[in-house]
C-alpha positions in Angstrom: 84.4 102.4 80.5 87.0 105.1 80.3 90.3 104.5 82.1 92.7 107.0 80.3 92.2 110.1 78.2 94.2 112.9 76.7 94.1 116.7 76.7 97.1 117.8 74.7 95.6 121.1 73.5 96.9 124.2 75.3 94.7 126.2 77.7 94.1 129.0 75.1 92.6 126.4 72.7 90.4 125.0 75.4 89.3 128.5 76.3 88.4 129.4 72.7 86.5 126.2 72.2 84.4 126.4 75.3 83.8 130.2 75.3 82.7 131.9 77.4 84.8 130.4 80.1 87.2 131.8 82.8 90.5 129.9 83.3 90.9 129.2 87.0 93.8 126.7 86.8 97.1 125.9 85.2 97.1 123.4 82.4 100.0 121.7 80.5 99.6 119.3 77.6 98.6 115.8 78.9 99.0 112.6 76.9 98.0 110.0 79.5 95.5 111.3 82.1 94.9 108.6 84.7 92.6 108.0 87.6 93.4 109.9 90.8 95.2 112.6 88.9 94.1 116.3 88.8 92.8 117.6 85.5 90.7 120.5 84.2 86.9 120.4 84.1 84.3 123.0 83.3 81.6 123.9 85.8 79.2 126.8 86.3 79.7 129.0 89.4 77.7 132.2 89.9 76.3 131.8 86.4 79.8 131.8 84.9 81.7 129.0 83.2 84.9 128.1 85.0 87.8 125.9 83.9 89.1 124.5 87.2 91.1 121.5 88.4 89.4 118.4 89.9 90.5 115.0 90.8 89.5 112.2 88.5 87.6 109.6 90.4 84.5 110.5 92.4 85.2 110.2 96.2 82.2 108.7 98.0 81.2 111.1 100.8 81.4 108.4 103.4 85.1 107.7 102.7 87.2 108.2 105.8 90.4 109.1 103.9 91.2 109.7 100.3 93.9 107.1 100.4 91.5 104.3 101.2 88.5 105.6 99.2 87.1 103.4 96.5 87.0 106.0 93.8 84.5 105.9 91.0 86.1 107.1 87.7 83.0 106.2 85.6 79.2 106.3 86.1 76.8 104.3 83.9 74.5 106.8 82.2 71.6 104.3 82.3 71.5 104.4 86.1 73.3 107.6 87.1 70.0 109.3 88.1 69.0 106.4 90.4 72.2 105.3 92.2 72.5 107.0 95.6 76.2 107.7 95.1 75.6 109.6 91.9 72.0 110.9 92.1 72.7 114.2 93.8 75.7 115.0 91.5 73.6 114.2 88.4 70.9 116.5 89.6 73.0 119.4 90.8 76.7 119.0 90.0 77.3 118.4 86.3 80.5 119.3 84.5 82.1 119.2 81.1 85.3 117.2 80.9 87.5 118.6 78.1 89.5 116.0 76.1 90.9 115.4 72.7 91.1 111.6 72.8 90.8 108.6 75.0 92.1 105.1 75.3 90.3 101.7 75.4 91.7 98.2 75.6 90.8 95.4 73.2 91.1 91.8 74.2 93.5 90.1 71.8 94.1 86.6 72.8 95.4 86.5 76.4 96.4 90.1 76.3 94.7 93.5 76.0 95.9 96.0 73.4 95.3 99.8 73.8 93.6 101.8 71.1 93.6 105.6 70.9 90.2 107.0 70.0 89.7 110.6 68.7 87.5 112.8 66.6 88.3 112.7 62.9 88.4 116.5 63.0 91.1 116.3 65.8 89.2 118.9 67.7 88.8 119.1 71.4 85.5 117.8 72.8 83.8 117.2 76.1 82.7 114.1 78.1 79.6 114.3 80.2 80.8 114.5 83.8 79.4 114.8 87.4 81.3 116.1 90.4 81.2 116.2 94.2 82.9 117.9 97.1 84.6 115.8 99.8 85.1 118.0 102.9 86.8 115.9 105.5 90.0 117.7 104.9 91.0 121.3 104.5 91.0 122.4 101.8 88.1 120.3 100.5 88.7 117.9 97.6 86.7 118.2 94.4 86.4 115.0 92.3 84.5 113.9 89.2 83.3 110.8 87.3 82.9 110.4 83.5 79.6 109.0 82.3 79.6 106.0 80.0 77.2 104.5 77.6 76.9 101.6 75.1 79.7 101.7 72.5 78.8 102.8 69.0 79.4 100.6 66.0 82.9 101.9 65.4 84.0 101.1 68.9 82.0 97.9 69.6 84.8 95.7 68.4 87.1 97.2 70.9 84.9 97.5 74.0 81.2 97.3 74.8 81.2 100.7 76.6 82.4 104.2 75.7 82.4 107.5 77.5 79.5 109.9 76.8 80.7 112.5 74.3 78.4 115.5 74.4 77.3 117.4 71.2 78.5 121.0 71.5 74.8 122.1 71.1 74.1 120.4 74.5 76.9 122.0 76.6 74.7 124.8 77.9 71.9 122.5 78.8 74.2 120.0 80.5 75.7 122.7 82.7 72.4 124.5 83.4 71.0 123.8 86.9 67.4 123.8 85.8 67.5 121.4 82.8 64.9 118.7 83.1 66.2 115.2 84.0 64.5 113.6 81.0 66.3 116.0 78.7 69.6 115.3 80.4 69.2 111.5 80.0 68.4 111.9 76.3 71.9 113.4 75.8 73.6 110.3 77.1 73.6 108.3 73.9 76.5 106.8 71.9 78.4 109.4 69.9 78.1 109.5 66.1 80.4 106.6 64.8 81.1 108.5 61.6 82.8 111.3 63.5 85.5 109.2 65.3 88.5 107.2 64.4 90.9 104.8 66.2 94.2 103.0 66.0 96.4 100.8 68.1 99.1 102.4 70.3 101.9 101.3 72.5 101.3 99.5 75.8 103.5 102.1 77.4 100.2 104.0 77.9 99.4 101.4 80.5 101.7 103.1 83.0 100.4 106.3 84.5 104.0 107.4 84.9 104.4 107.8 81.1 103.1 111.1 79.7 104.7 111.8 76.4 103.3 112.7 73.0 104.9 109.7 71.3 102.7 107.4 73.4 99.9 108.2 70.9 101.9 107.2 67.8 100.0 104.5 65.8 101.5 101.0 65.8 99.5 100.1 62.7 96.3 101.2 61.0 93.4 98.8 60.6 
């Protein structure tokens, strides 16, 4: 699964990487993005890419209130096209979730240690995401989930699952409304293990209240 991620790159860097895209939101460097927080995603509206803020954690449409909603921060890629809660979003409401790293916890004895995972290039990248609109309030609330898949060989020793990182060549197809479902599902495979790296970080990352760049300092290399 994916329970924390980072987007420390400034808006201008995000815009340059995902061009063409129109910035529709404010963005400040984030080092500890947590569920229920607002963060930028990229969708297509009127045939144009837009970077806009959504809430992390898909809100089921039947939820009476956001406060009591059982939010869904992740969706399994193997069943996302079948589950009623995700099926419509997978078919019609897909998004790119910009990031430059994420955190996963490894069981070490009786405790779990956080590891920071990132591209060796240190570039920004995109998770495969789906979104929905919850309209029981005004204004409506837009929320999203990050798709997950089986961990690659680099991450398997940390956790059995990992978020789906899309190849840049697939961004256009992922966002296009007419892409065949079979082609979409083929994109949802573990990312190339040779392109990522990881190291252990402080448990301070466990608190969503902490959002500082030193949270990502390595404790030790392995």
